[in-house]
All heavy atoms as TSV, in Angstrom:
chain	resi	resn	atom	element	x	y	z
A	1	MET	N	N	36.111	207.378	-14.236
A	1	MET	CA	C	36.382	206.216	-13.419
A	1	MET	C	C	36.363	204.934	-14.253
A	1	MET	O	O	36.722	203.895	-13.733
A	1	MET	CB	C	35.347	206.095	-12.300
A	1	MET	CG	C	35.350	207.227	-11.310
A	1	MET	SD	S	36.761	207.237	-10.224
A	1	MET	CE	C	36.436	205.843	-9.200
A	2	ARG	N	N	35.970	205.066	-15.505
A	2	ARG	CA	C	35.945	203.866	-16.332
A	2	ARG	C	C	37.364	203.438	-16.676
A	2	ARG	O	O	38.246	204.248	-16.923
A	2	ARG	CB	C	35.184	204.119	-17.630
A	2	ARG	CG	C	33.710	204.216	-17.393
A	2	ARG	CD	C	32.963	204.202	-18.687
A	2	ARG	NE	N	31.536	204.185	-18.387
A	2	ARG	CZ	C	30.620	204.696	-19.148
A	2	ARG	NH1	N	30.943	205.295	-20.272
A	2	ARG	NH2	N	29.359	204.641	-18.801
A	3	ARG	N	N	37.569	202.133	-16.680
A	3	ARG	CA	C	38.845	201.501	-17.018
A	3	ARG	C	C	40.000	201.986	-16.131
A	3	ARG	O	O	41.141	201.990	-16.536
A	3	ARG	CB	C	39.170	201.727	-18.493
A	3	ARG	CG	C	38.219	200.958	-19.407
A	3	ARG	CD	C	38.537	201.137	-20.842
A	3	ARG	NE	N	38.247	202.461	-21.362
A	3	ARG	CZ	C	37.044	202.885	-21.740
A	3	ARG	NH1	N	36.014	202.082	-21.642
A	3	ARG	NH2	N	36.868	204.095	-22.222
A	4	LEU	N	N	39.668	202.410	-14.922
A	4	LEU	CA	C	40.694	202.856	-13.985
A	4	LEU	C	C	41.603	201.690	-13.589
A	4	LEU	O	O	42.831	201.836	-13.572
A	4	LEU	CB	C	40.051	203.460	-12.739
A	4	LEU	CG	C	41.013	203.920	-11.645
A	4	LEU	CD1	C	41.877	205.059	-12.156
A	4	LEU	CD2	C	40.235	204.345	-10.413
A	5	LEU	N	N	41.023	200.538	-13.312
A	5	LEU	CA	C	41.819	199.375	-12.927
A	5	LEU	C	C	42.758	198.959	-14.052
A	5	LEU	O	O	43.928	198.653	-13.810
A	5	LEU	CB	C	40.907	198.213	-12.537
A	5	LEU	CG	C	41.624	196.917	-12.167
A	5	LEU	CD1	C	42.474	197.129	-10.924
A	5	LEU	CD2	C	40.628	195.804	-11.953
A	6	ALA	N	N	42.277	198.982	-15.278
A	6	ALA	CA	C	43.107	198.567	-16.416
A	6	ALA	C	C	44.287	199.516	-16.594
A	6	ALA	O	O	45.416	199.079	-16.841
A	6	ALA	CB	C	42.265	198.524	-17.690
A	7	ARG	N	N	44.056	200.830	-16.467
A	7	ARG	CA	C	45.151	201.795	-16.616
A	7	ARG	C	C	46.182	201.644	-15.499
A	7	ARG	O	O	47.386	201.635	-15.750
A	7	ARG	CB	C	44.609	203.218	-16.627
A	7	ARG	CG	C	44.080	203.633	-17.992
A	7	ARG	CD	C	43.730	205.093	-17.999
A	7	ARG	NE	N	42.472	205.243	-17.245
A	7	ARG	CZ	C	42.159	206.317	-16.534
A	7	ARG	NH1	N	42.968	207.333	-16.468
A	7	ARG	NH2	N	41.018	206.367	-15.886
A	8	ARG	N	N	45.694	201.516	-14.287
A	8	ARG	CA	C	46.621	201.378	-13.156
A	8	ARG	C	C	47.368	200.046	-13.222
A	8	ARG	O	O	48.547	199.976	-12.875
A	8	ARG	CB	C	45.885	201.522	-11.836
A	8	ARG	CG	C	45.395	202.944	-11.608
A	8	ARG	CD	C	44.766	203.092	-10.262
A	8	ARG	NE	N	45.683	202.734	-9.194
A	8	ARG	CZ	C	46.401	203.607	-8.489
A	8	ARG	NH1	N	46.291	204.888	-8.750
A	8	ARG	NH2	N	47.207	203.206	-7.537
A	9	MET	N	N	46.689	198.991	-13.654
A	9	MET	CA	C	47.320	197.681	-13.755
A	9	MET	C	C	48.439	197.716	-14.791
A	9	MET	O	O	49.520	197.154	-14.566
A	9	MET	CB	C	46.289	196.624	-14.132
A	9	MET	CG	C	46.833	195.225	-14.167
A	9	MET	SD	S	47.286	194.609	-12.552
A	9	MET	CE	C	45.693	194.420	-11.826
A	10	LYS	N	N	48.214	198.367	-15.920
A	10	LYS	CA	C	49.230	198.470	-16.954
A	10	LYS	C	C	50.459	199.197	-16.408
A	10	LYS	O	O	51.594	198.756	-16.596
A	10	LYS	CB	C	48.680	199.218	-18.157
A	10	LYS	CG	C	49.601	199.183	-19.362
A	10	LYS	CD	C	49.082	200.023	-20.511
A	10	LYS	CE	C	47.731	199.534	-20.987
A	10	LYS	NZ	N	47.249	200.301	-22.161
A	11	PHE	N	N	50.247	200.289	-15.702
A	11	PHE	CA	C	51.344	201.063	-15.118
A	11	PHE	C	C	52.125	200.216	-14.107
A	11	PHE	O	O	53.360	200.169	-14.132
A	11	PHE	CB	C	50.788	202.318	-14.445
A	11	PHE	CG	C	51.803	203.082	-13.657
A	11	PHE	CD1	C	52.755	203.852	-14.307
A	11	PHE	CD2	C	51.819	203.024	-12.279
A	11	PHE	CE1	C	53.701	204.556	-13.590
A	11	PHE	CE2	C	52.760	203.715	-11.557
A	11	PHE	CZ	C	53.700	204.489	-12.208
A	12	HIS	N	N	51.407	199.513	-13.240
A	12	HIS	CA	C	52.071	198.721	-12.215
A	12	HIS	C	C	52.774	197.491	-12.797
A	12	HIS	O	O	53.828	197.079	-12.291
A	12	HIS	CB	C	51.082	198.317	-11.126
A	12	HIS	CG	C	50.728	199.455	-10.234
A	12	HIS	ND1	N	49.471	200.012	-10.224
A	12	HIS	CD2	C	51.462	200.157	-9.354
A	12	HIS	CE1	C	49.452	201.008	-9.359
A	12	HIS	NE2	N	50.647	201.112	-8.816
A	13	LEU	N	N	52.228	196.896	-13.833
A	13	LEU	CA	C	52.892	195.751	-14.464
A	13	LEU	C	C	54.220	196.168	-15.094
A	13	LEU	O	O	55.233	195.491	-14.928
A	13	LEU	CB	C	51.988	195.114	-15.508
A	13	LEU	CG	C	50.925	194.165	-14.971
A	13	LEU	CD1	C	50.012	193.706	-16.099
A	13	LEU	CD2	C	51.566	192.972	-14.305
A	14	PHE	N	N	54.210	197.281	-15.827
A	14	PHE	CA	C	55.458	197.757	-16.427
A	14	PHE	C	C	56.463	198.150	-15.350
A	14	PHE	O	O	57.649	197.842	-15.447
A	14	PHE	CB	C	55.210	198.938	-17.362
A	14	PHE	CG	C	54.599	198.552	-18.671
A	14	PHE	CD1	C	53.457	199.176	-19.123
A	14	PHE	CD2	C	55.166	197.556	-19.453
A	14	PHE	CE1	C	52.879	198.827	-20.326
A	14	PHE	CE2	C	54.610	197.199	-20.655
A	14	PHE	CZ	C	53.460	197.831	-21.100
A	15	GLY	N	N	56.003	198.807	-14.318
A	15	GLY	CA	C	56.891	199.189	-13.226
A	15	GLY	C	C	57.501	197.983	-12.534
A	15	GLY	O	O	58.708	197.946	-12.266
A	16	ALA	N	N	56.697	196.979	-12.243
A	16	ALA	CA	C	57.187	195.775	-11.585
A	16	ALA	C	C	58.172	195.026	-12.478
A	16	ALA	O	O	59.184	194.501	-11.997
A	16	ALA	CB	C	56.021	194.869	-11.220
A	17	PHE	N	N	57.905	195.000	-13.772
A	17	PHE	CA	C	58.806	194.327	-14.706
A	17	PHE	C	C	60.175	194.996	-14.717
A	17	PHE	O	O	61.208	194.333	-14.617
A	17	PHE	CB	C	58.189	194.330	-16.111
A	17	PHE	CG	C	59.064	193.703	-17.145
A	17	PHE	CD1	C	59.207	192.326	-17.195
A	17	PHE	CD2	C	59.742	194.480	-18.053
A	17	PHE	CE1	C	60.018	191.738	-18.149
A	17	PHE	CE2	C	60.558	193.911	-19.014
A	17	PHE	CZ	C	60.696	192.531	-19.065
A	18	PHE	N	N	60.206	196.323	-14.803
A	18	PHE	CA	C	61.485	197.025	-14.864
A	18	PHE	C	C	62.217	197.006	-13.526
A	18	PHE	O	O	63.448	196.916	-13.488
A	18	PHE	CB	C	61.290	198.452	-15.366
A	18	PHE	CG	C	60.972	198.504	-16.834
A	18	PHE	CD1	C	59.771	199.002	-17.274
A	18	PHE	CD2	C	61.868	198.011	-17.760
A	18	PHE	CE1	C	59.469	199.043	-18.621
A	18	PHE	CE2	C	61.582	198.028	-19.114
A	18	PHE	CZ	C	60.377	198.543	-19.545
A	19	ILE	N	N	61.514	197.033	-12.448
A	19	ILE	CA	C	62.164	196.932	-11.139
A	19	ILE	C	C	62.767	195.538	-10.960
A	19	ILE	O	O	63.886	195.407	-10.458
A	19	ILE	CB	C	61.174	197.272	-10.010
A	19	ILE	CG1	C	60.901	198.771	-10.014
A	19	ILE	CG2	C	61.704	196.824	-8.662
A	19	ILE	CD1	C	59.825	199.205	-9.054
A	20	SER	N	N	62.060	194.505	-11.382
A	20	SER	CA	C	62.605	193.153	-11.259
A	20	SER	C	C	63.816	192.969	-12.171
A	20	SER	O	O	64.786	192.296	-11.787
A	20	SER	CB	C	61.546	192.108	-11.560
A	20	SER	OG	O	61.130	192.192	-12.904
A	21	LEU	N	N	63.808	193.546	-13.365
A	21	LEU	CA	C	64.987	193.489	-14.231
A	21	LEU	C	C	66.171	194.193	-13.584
A	21	LEU	O	O	67.305	193.699	-13.636
A	21	LEU	CB	C	64.693	194.139	-15.585
A	21	LEU	CG	C	64.040	193.278	-16.639
A	21	LEU	CD1	C	63.809	194.088	-17.908
A	21	LEU	CD2	C	64.871	192.069	-16.947
A	22	GLY	N	N	65.918	195.331	-12.975
A	22	GLY	CA	C	66.983	196.066	-12.295
A	22	GLY	C	C	67.560	195.275	-11.134
A	22	GLY	O	O	68.777	195.233	-10.946
A	23	CYS	N	N	66.705	194.645	-10.348
A	23	CYS	CA	C	67.187	193.832	-9.220
A	23	CYS	C	C	67.996	192.640	-9.714
A	23	CYS	O	O	69.026	192.301	-9.114
A	23	CYS	CB	C	66.015	193.357	-8.375
A	23	CYS	SG	S	65.244	194.671	-7.431
A	24	ALA	N	N	67.547	192.011	-10.777
A	24	ALA	CA	C	68.290	190.867	-11.321
A	24	ALA	C	C	69.663	191.301	-11.827
A	24	ALA	O	O	70.669	190.620	-11.598
A	24	ALA	CB	C	67.492	190.209	-12.443
A	25	ALA	N	N	69.729	192.432	-12.501
A	25	ALA	CA	C	71.013	192.933	-12.993
A	25	ALA	C	C	71.936	193.313	-11.839
A	25	ALA	O	O	73.137	193.020	-11.872
A	25	ALA	CB	C	70.791	194.128	-13.913
A	26	LEU	N	N	71.393	193.961	-10.819
A	26	LEU	CA	C	72.207	194.315	-9.660
A	26	LEU	C	C	72.756	193.073	-8.973
A	26	LEU	O	O	73.921	193.044	-8.557
A	26	LEU	CB	C	71.395	195.137	-8.665
A	26	LEU	CG	C	71.202	196.596	-9.020
A	26	LEU	CD1	C	70.250	197.254	-8.028
A	26	LEU	CD2	C	72.522	197.323	-9.035
A	27	TYR	N	N	71.954	192.038	-8.833
A	27	TYR	CA	C	72.414	190.801	-8.211
A	27	TYR	C	C	73.511	190.148	-9.042
A	27	TYR	O	O	74.530	189.714	-8.510
A	27	TYR	CB	C	71.259	189.822	-8.021
A	27	TYR	CG	C	71.711	188.534	-7.371
A	27	TYR	CD1	C	71.888	188.459	-6.004
A	27	TYR	CD2	C	71.995	187.410	-8.143
A	27	TYR	CE1	C	72.326	187.292	-5.403
A	27	TYR	CE2	C	72.435	186.245	-7.555
A	27	TYR	CZ	C	72.596	186.192	-6.190
A	27	TYR	OH	O	73.046	185.042	-5.600
A	28	LYS	N	N	73.291	190.089	-10.358
A	28	LYS	CA	C	74.275	189.432	-11.226
A	28	LYS	C	C	75.608	190.145	-11.181
A	28	LYS	O	O	76.645	189.527	-10.987
A	28	LYS	CB	C	73.768	189.371	-12.653
A	28	LYS	CG	C	74.779	188.717	-13.593
A	28	LYS	CD	C	74.293	188.697	-15.003
A	28	LYS	CE	C	75.242	188.147	-16.022
A	28	LYS	NZ	N	76.499	187.663	-15.631
A	29	PHE	N	N	75.604	191.460	-11.370
A	29	PHE	CA	C	76.858	192.197	-11.453
A	29	PHE	C	C	77.418	192.581	-10.089
A	29	PHE	O	O	78.614	192.832	-9.967
A	29	PHE	CB	C	76.680	193.446	-12.315
A	29	PHE	CG	C	76.359	193.128	-13.744
A	29	PHE	CD1	C	75.146	193.493	-14.290
A	29	PHE	CD2	C	77.256	192.439	-14.529
A	29	PHE	CE1	C	74.838	193.190	-15.598
A	29	PHE	CE2	C	76.964	192.127	-15.845
A	29	PHE	CZ	C	75.753	192.505	-16.380
A	30	GLY	N	N	76.587	192.621	-9.064
A	30	GLY	CA	C	77.059	193.014	-7.750
A	30	GLY	C	C	77.420	191.859	-6.842
A	30	GLY	O	O	78.258	192.006	-5.953
A	31	ILE	N	N	76.815	190.678	-7.058
A	31	ILE	CA	C	77.054	189.559	-6.154
A	31	ILE	C	C	77.558	188.323	-6.898
A	31	ILE	O	O	78.585	187.755	-6.527
A	31	ILE	CB	C	75.762	189.222	-5.372
A	31	ILE	CG1	C	75.401	190.399	-4.474
A	31	ILE	CG2	C	75.932	187.957	-4.562
A	31	ILE	CD1	C	74.074	190.278	-3.804
A	32	ALA	N	N	76.861	187.892	-7.929
A	32	ALA	CA	C	77.177	186.615	-8.566
A	32	ALA	C	C	78.528	186.642	-9.288
A	32	ALA	O	O	79.348	185.728	-9.099
A	32	ALA	CB	C	76.068	186.224	-9.540
A	33	ASP	N	N	78.787	187.642	-10.116
A	33	ASP	CA	C	80.048	187.687	-10.855
A	33	ASP	C	C	81.256	187.858	-9.939
A	33	ASP	O	O	82.250	187.147	-10.108
A	33	ASP	CB	C	80.013	188.778	-11.923
A	33	ASP	CG	C	79.151	188.393	-13.111
A	33	ASP	OD1	O	78.784	187.208	-13.223
A	33	ASP	OD2	O	78.854	189.286	-13.930
A	34	PRO	N	N	81.233	188.758	-8.938
A	34	PRO	CA	C	82.383	188.822	-8.029
A	34	PRO	C	C	82.604	187.524	-7.253
A	34	PRO	O	O	83.742	187.130	-6.982
A	34	PRO	CB	C	82.045	189.966	-7.074
A	34	PRO	CG	C	81.105	190.817	-7.820
A	34	PRO	CD	C	80.324	189.883	-8.683
A	35	ARG	N	N	81.519	186.836	-6.895
A	35	ARG	CA	C	81.653	185.574	-6.182
A	35	ARG	C	C	82.304	184.523	-7.069
A	35	ARG	O	O	83.168	183.763	-6.623
A	35	ARG	CB	C	80.280	185.104	-5.712
A	35	ARG	CG	C	80.322	183.905	-4.810
A	35	ARG	CD	C	78.952	183.533	-4.333
A	35	ARG	NE	N	78.452	184.540	-3.406
A	35	ARG	CZ	C	77.223	184.565	-2.930
A	35	ARG	NH1	N	76.353	183.645	-3.304
A	35	ARG	NH2	N	76.848	185.496	-2.087
A	36	LYS	N	N	81.918	184.471	-8.340
A	36	LYS	CA	C	82.532	183.522	-9.270
A	36	LYS	C	C	84.013	183.807	-9.446
A	36	LYS	O	O	84.835	182.888	-9.484
A	36	LYS	CB	C	81.836	183.588	-10.633
A	36	LYS	CG	C	80.491	182.954	-10.673
A	36	LYS	CD	C	79.897	183.087	-12.060
A	36	LYS	CE	C	78.466	182.646	-12.086
A	36	LYS	NZ	N	77.856	182.835	-13.407
A	37	ARG	N	N	84.371	185.090	-9.552
A	37	ARG	CA	C	85.785	185.453	-9.687
A	37	ARG	C	C	86.577	185.074	-8.436
A	37	ARG	O	O	87.710	184.606	-8.528
A	37	ARG	CB	C	85.936	186.944	-9.967
A	37	ARG	CG	C	85.654	187.321	-11.401
A	37	ARG	CD	C	86.106	188.724	-11.717
A	37	ARG	NE	N	85.449	189.735	-10.896
A	37	ARG	CZ	C	84.303	190.326	-11.183
A	37	ARG	NH1	N	83.673	190.003	-12.294
A	37	ARG	NH2	N	83.789	191.231	-10.383
A	38	ALA	N	N	85.989	185.274	-7.262
A	38	ALA	CA	C	86.675	184.938	-6.015
A	38	ALA	C	C	86.903	183.428	-5.912
A	38	ALA	O	O	87.989	182.991	-5.502
A	38	ALA	CB	C	85.873	185.436	-4.820
A	39	TYR	N	N	85.906	182.619	-6.277
A	39	TYR	CA	C	86.080	181.175	-6.250
A	39	TYR	C	C	87.149	180.737	-7.253
A	39	TYR	O	O	87.983	179.877	-6.953
A	39	TYR	CB	C	84.771	180.449	-6.554
A	39	TYR	CG	C	83.913	180.230	-5.334
A	39	TYR	CD1	C	82.786	181.010	-5.097
A	39	TYR	CD2	C	84.224	179.246	-4.420
A	39	TYR	CE1	C	82.008	180.818	-3.984
A	39	TYR	CE2	C	83.446	179.031	-3.301
A	39	TYR	CZ	C	82.337	179.823	-3.094
A	39	TYR	OH	O	81.565	179.613	-1.976
A	40	ALA	N	N	87.131	181.308	-8.444
A	40	ALA	CA	C	88.128	180.947	-9.457
A	40	ALA	C	C	89.528	181.313	-8.979
A	40	ALA	O	O	90.477	180.526	-9.152
A	40	ALA	CB	C	87.817	181.652	-10.774
A	41	GLU	N	N	89.690	182.467	-8.363
A	41	GLU	CA	C	90.994	182.883	-7.845
A	41	GLU	C	C	91.455	181.968	-6.705
A	41	GLU	O	O	92.635	181.623	-6.625
A	41	GLU	CB	C	90.915	184.329	-7.359
A	41	GLU	CG	C	92.218	184.883	-6.856
A	41	GLU	CD	C	93.272	185.009	-7.947
A	41	GLU	OE1	O	92.902	185.223	-9.116
A	41	GLU	OE2	O	94.462	184.890	-7.616
A	42	PHE	N	N	90.538	181.578	-5.839
A	42	PHE	CA	C	90.888	180.697	-4.725
A	42	PHE	C	C	91.358	179.336	-5.226
A	42	PHE	O	O	92.384	178.816	-4.782
A	42	PHE	CB	C	89.695	180.522	-3.787
A	42	PHE	CG	C	89.947	179.543	-2.679
A	42	PHE	CD1	C	90.707	179.909	-1.590
A	42	PHE	CD2	C	89.429	178.265	-2.739
A	42	PHE	CE1	C	90.947	179.007	-0.556
A	42	PHE	CE2	C	89.658	177.353	-1.717
A	42	PHE	CZ	C	90.420	177.732	-0.622
A	43	TYR	N	N	90.622	178.739	-6.156
A	43	TYR	CA	C	90.958	177.398	-6.618
A	43	TYR	C	C	92.081	177.379	-7.639
A	43	TYR	O	O	92.576	176.310	-8.003
A	43	TYR	CB	C	89.720	176.692	-7.182
A	43	TYR	CG	C	88.830	176.191	-6.069
A	43	TYR	CD1	C	87.590	176.768	-5.825
A	43	TYR	CD2	C	89.248	175.165	-5.247
A	43	TYR	CE1	C	86.794	176.324	-4.794
A	43	TYR	CE2	C	88.456	174.704	-4.213
A	43	TYR	CZ	C	87.236	175.285	-3.993
A	43	TYR	OH	O	86.452	174.836	-2.964
A	44	LYS	N	N	92.520	178.547	-8.110
A	44	LYS	CA	C	93.621	178.596	-9.055
A	44	LYS	C	C	94.911	178.099	-8.388
A	44	LYS	O	O	95.707	177.398	-9.014
A	44	LYS	CB	C	93.823	180.024	-9.560
A	44	LYS	CG	C	94.783	180.130	-10.723
A	44	LYS	CD	C	95.023	181.576	-11.110
A	44	LYS	CE	C	93.727	182.260	-11.488
A	44	LYS	NZ	N	93.910	183.661	-11.868
A	45	ASN	N	N	95.134	178.455	-7.142
A	45	ASN	CA	C	96.361	178.085	-6.441
A	45	ASN	C	C	96.102	177.167	-5.247
A	45	ASN	O	O	96.959	177.041	-4.374
A	45	ASN	CB	C	97.067	179.354	-5.942
A	45	ASN	CG	C	97.433	180.265	-7.084
A	45	ASN	OD1	O	97.865	179.812	-8.131
A	45	ASN	ND2	N	97.230	181.548	-6.897
A	46	TYR	N	N	94.958	176.522	-5.202
A	46	TYR	CA	C	94.585	175.687	-4.065
A	46	TYR	C	C	95.249	174.327	-4.157
A	46	TYR	O	O	95.192	173.654	-5.185
A	46	TYR	CB	C	93.065	175.534	-4.015
A	46	TYR	CG	C	92.569	174.684	-2.878
A	46	TYR	CD1	C	92.725	175.104	-1.568
A	46	TYR	CD2	C	91.945	173.477	-3.113
A	46	TYR	CE1	C	92.263	174.339	-0.517
A	46	TYR	CE2	C	91.476	172.700	-2.072
A	46	TYR	CZ	C	91.644	173.138	-0.775
A	46	TYR	OH	O	91.181	172.373	0.265
A	47	ASP	N	N	95.880	173.902	-3.066
A	47	ASP	CA	C	96.509	172.588	-2.993
A	47	ASP	C	C	95.760	171.768	-1.940
A	47	ASP	O	O	95.941	171.984	-0.736
A	47	ASP	CB	C	97.980	172.729	-2.618
A	47	ASP	CG	C	98.706	171.396	-2.617
A	47	ASP	OD1	O	98.176	170.422	-3.188
A	47	ASP	OD2	O	99.812	171.341	-2.042
A	48	PRO	N	N	94.913	170.837	-2.354
A	48	PRO	CA	C	94.108	170.098	-1.375
A	48	PRO	C	C	94.951	169.219	-0.456
A	48	PRO	O	O	94.611	169.037	0.714
A	48	PRO	CB	C	93.152	169.271	-2.229
A	48	PRO	CG	C	93.739	169.238	-3.578
A	48	PRO	CD	C	94.587	170.445	-3.724
A	49	MET	N	N	96.058	168.672	-0.941
A	49	MET	CA	C	96.890	167.827	-0.082
A	49	MET	C	C	97.559	168.642	1.022
A	49	MET	O	O	97.670	168.187	2.160
A	49	MET	CB	C	97.940	167.086	-0.919
A	49	MET	CG	C	97.348	165.978	-1.768
A	49	MET	SD	S	96.322	164.813	-0.827
A	49	MET	CE	C	97.539	164.046	0.208
A	50	LYS	N	N	97.973	169.835	0.710
A	50	LYS	CA	C	98.573	170.708	1.721
A	50	LYS	C	C	97.530	171.069	2.785
A	50	LYS	O	O	97.827	171.060	3.987
A	50	LYS	CB	C	99.108	171.974	1.053
A	50	LYS	CG	C	99.757	172.939	1.988
A	50	LYS	CD	C	100.235	174.162	1.226
A	50	LYS	CE	C	100.698	175.238	2.182
A	50	LYS	NZ	N	101.017	176.481	1.485
A	51	ASP	N	N	96.321	171.353	2.350
A	51	ASP	CA	C	95.233	171.677	3.271
A	51	ASP	C	C	94.882	170.453	4.134
A	51	ASP	O	O	94.642	170.586	5.332
A	51	ASP	CB	C	94.019	172.156	2.482
A	51	ASP	CG	C	93.045	172.947	3.322
A	51	ASP	OD1	O	93.478	173.528	4.337
A	51	ASP	OD2	O	91.846	172.983	2.967
A	52	PHE	N	N	94.861	169.275	3.511
A	52	PHE	CA	C	94.580	168.045	4.249
A	52	PHE	C	C	95.639	167.801	5.321
A	52	PHE	O	O	95.315	167.455	6.459
A	52	PHE	CB	C	94.513	166.860	3.285
A	52	PHE	CG	C	94.469	165.529	3.979
A	52	PHE	CD1	C	93.309	165.119	4.613
A	52	PHE	CD2	C	95.577	164.705	4.008
A	52	PHE	CE1	C	93.261	163.897	5.261
A	52	PHE	CE2	C	95.537	163.488	4.658
A	52	PHE	CZ	C	94.378	163.079	5.285
A	53	GLU	N	N	96.890	167.974	4.965
A	53	GLU	CA	C	97.964	167.755	5.932
A	53	GLU	C	C	97.883	168.757	7.081
A	53	GLU	O	O	98.149	168.407	8.231
A	53	GLU	CB	C	99.325	167.828	5.241
A	53	GLU	CG	C	99.609	166.664	4.320
A	53	GLU	CD	C	99.591	165.318	5.022
A	53	GLU	OE1	O	99.946	165.243	6.214
A	53	GLU	OE2	O	99.225	164.332	4.370
A	54	ALA	N	N	97.519	169.991	6.791
A	54	ALA	CA	C	97.377	170.993	7.852
A	54	ALA	C	C	96.233	170.624	8.793
A	54	ALA	O	O	96.370	170.731	10.018
A	54	ALA	CB	C	97.143	172.373	7.244
A	55	MET	N	N	95.113	170.171	8.255
A	55	MET	CA	C	93.985	169.768	9.095
A	55	MET	C	C	94.316	168.484	9.863
A	55	MET	O	O	93.917	168.319	11.008
A	55	MET	CB	C	92.729	169.578	8.251
A	55	MET	CG	C	92.116	170.880	7.778
A	55	MET	SD	S	90.513	170.671	7.023
A	55	MET	CE	C	90.955	170.062	5.426
A	56	ARG	N	N	95.051	167.606	9.231
A	56	ARG	CA	C	95.449	166.361	9.894
A	56	ARG	C	C	96.371	166.666	11.076
A	56	ARG	O	O	96.238	166.072	12.151
A	56	ARG	CB	C	96.147	165.463	8.891
A	56	ARG	CG	C	96.550	164.140	9.420
A	56	ARG	CD	C	97.217	163.352	8.320
A	56	ARG	NE	N	97.524	162.020	8.769
A	56	ARG	CZ	C	98.128	161.115	8.040
A	56	ARG	NH1	N	98.485	161.403	6.801
A	56	ARG	NH2	N	98.378	159.932	8.519
A	57	ALA	N	N	97.313	167.577	10.881
A	57	ALA	CA	C	98.231	167.958	11.955
A	57	ALA	C	C	97.484	168.649	13.097
A	57	ALA	O	O	97.884	168.552	14.257
A	57	ALA	CB	C	99.316	168.871	11.408
A	58	ALA	N	N	96.397	169.346	12.776
A	58	ALA	CA	C	95.610	170.028	13.797
A	58	ALA	C	C	94.695	169.063	14.548
A	58	ALA	O	O	94.105	169.437	15.555
A	58	ALA	CB	C	94.783	171.141	13.169
A	59	GLY	N	N	94.544	167.822	14.054
A	59	GLY	CA	C	93.714	166.833	14.724
A	59	GLY	C	C	92.241	166.949	14.387
A	59	GLY	O	O	91.391	166.574	15.190
A	60	VAL	N	N	91.922	167.450	13.214
A	60	VAL	CA	C	90.529	167.624	12.815
A	60	VAL	C	C	89.872	166.286	12.496
A	60	VAL	O	O	88.707	166.067	12.830
A	60	VAL	CB	C	90.437	168.566	11.595
A	60	VAL	CG1	C	89.025	168.652	11.067
A	60	VAL	CG2	C	90.962	169.939	11.956
A	61	PHE	N	N	90.620	165.368	11.883
A	61	PHE	CA	C	90.049	164.094	11.435
A	61	PHE	C	C	90.238	163.007	12.475
A	61	PHE	O	O	91.301	162.870	13.066
A	61	PHE	CB	C	90.721	163.650	10.126
A	61	PHE	CG	C	90.613	164.667	9.029
A	61	PHE	CD1	C	91.739	165.264	8.503
A	61	PHE	CD2	C	89.380	165.021	8.518
A	61	PHE	CE1	C	91.648	166.184	7.497
A	61	PHE	CE2	C	89.272	165.944	7.493
A	61	PHE	CZ	C	90.419	166.528	6.993
A	62	GLU	N	N	89.204	162.209	12.677
A	62	GLU	CA	C	89.316	161.061	13.584
A	62	GLU	C	C	89.936	159.868	12.863
A	62	GLU	O	O	90.638	159.061	13.477
A	62	GLU	CB	C	87.940	160.661	14.109
A	62	GLU	CG	C	87.342	161.669	15.058
A	62	GLU	CD	C	85.983	161.234	15.563
A	62	GLU	OE1	O	85.602	160.072	15.364
A	62	GLU	OE2	O	85.306	162.080	16.163
A	63	SER	N	N	89.671	159.728	11.569
A	63	SER	CA	C	90.159	158.563	10.827
A	63	SER	C	C	91.604	158.714	10.368
A	63	SER	O	O	92.219	157.747	9.944
A	63	SER	CB	C	89.261	158.307	9.609
A	63	SER	OG	O	89.318	159.426	8.746
A	64	ALA	N	N	92.144	159.920	10.413
A	64	ALA	CA	C	93.537	160.156	10.033
A	64	ALA	C	C	94.239	160.863	11.185
A	64	ALA	O	O	94.257	162.090	11.253
A	64	ALA	CB	C	93.594	160.994	8.764
A	65	PRO	N	N	94.798	160.100	12.103
A	65	PRO	CA	C	95.423	160.721	13.279
A	65	PRO	C	C	96.643	161.540	12.898
A	65	PRO	O	O	97.287	161.261	11.878
A	65	PRO	CB	C	95.809	159.530	14.148
A	65	PRO	CG	C	95.880	158.368	13.241
A	65	PRO	CD	C	94.931	158.647	12.115
A	66	PRO	N	N	96.986	162.533	13.707
A	66	PRO	CA	C	98.175	163.346	13.391
A	66	PRO	C	C	99.447	162.522	13.497
A	66	PRO	O	O	99.524	161.566	14.255
A	66	PRO	CB	C	98.151	164.451	14.443
A	66	PRO	CG	C	97.084	164.119	15.409
A	66	PRO	CD	C	96.280	163.008	14.879
A	67	LYS	N	N	100.415	162.923	12.733
A	67	LYS	CA	C	101.689	162.196	12.729
A	67	LYS	C	C	102.531	162.618	13.903
A	67	LYS	O	O	102.570	163.675	14.362
A	67	LYS	CB	C	102.449	162.471	11.435
A	67	LYS	CG	C	101.819	161.781	10.262
A	67	LYS	CD	C	102.672	161.992	9.019
A	67	LYS	CE	C	102.051	161.266	7.847
A	67	LYS	NZ	N	102.788	161.469	6.623
């Protein structure tokens, strides 16, 4: 029973470290990188004036009435 806490703590610290590394890698490659690619693809062909005119025609803005 001697040094039981120290042995178990060492095991749990290493386990927690590797699980947290795995979660960070899964988040980066599963969520963050695809999201960055999707934003880059969206803004590659995005025309803000065309979007503004569409919202203006729909009556979204109070300060810019539809034509």
